[in-house]
C-alpha positions, 0 to 999 in steps of 0.5 A: 076905529071909525069917524065919529068914535068918542075918545077920552084922554086922561091927563097927568092931572087926571082931568079927562078930555073928550075927543072925536075921531075925524079921519082914518089916516090909514098906515103912517110910514113915519110911525109904522102904525095905523092912525086916526086924527082926533079933534079935542074939545077942551083945547080945540086942537087935533092930534094924530093917535095910534089905533093900537093905543086906543084899542089897548086896554093896558093903555091907561091914558086913552080909551074909546068911550063910544063907538059909532 
């Protein structure tokens, strides 16, 4: 994952939300995983997302739409 990658999140209501990777946070000991900070355009919030889930094709609610 790189800063500027575009992410899509599918909510329970199947409404997509787009997000932008703001920062590579590296390995987070709290979660035991590599993470990125994502800015969400729908509600102007940021979240920390697991890179493993973003890259996993089996993860149905998160996907990388466009890579930098």
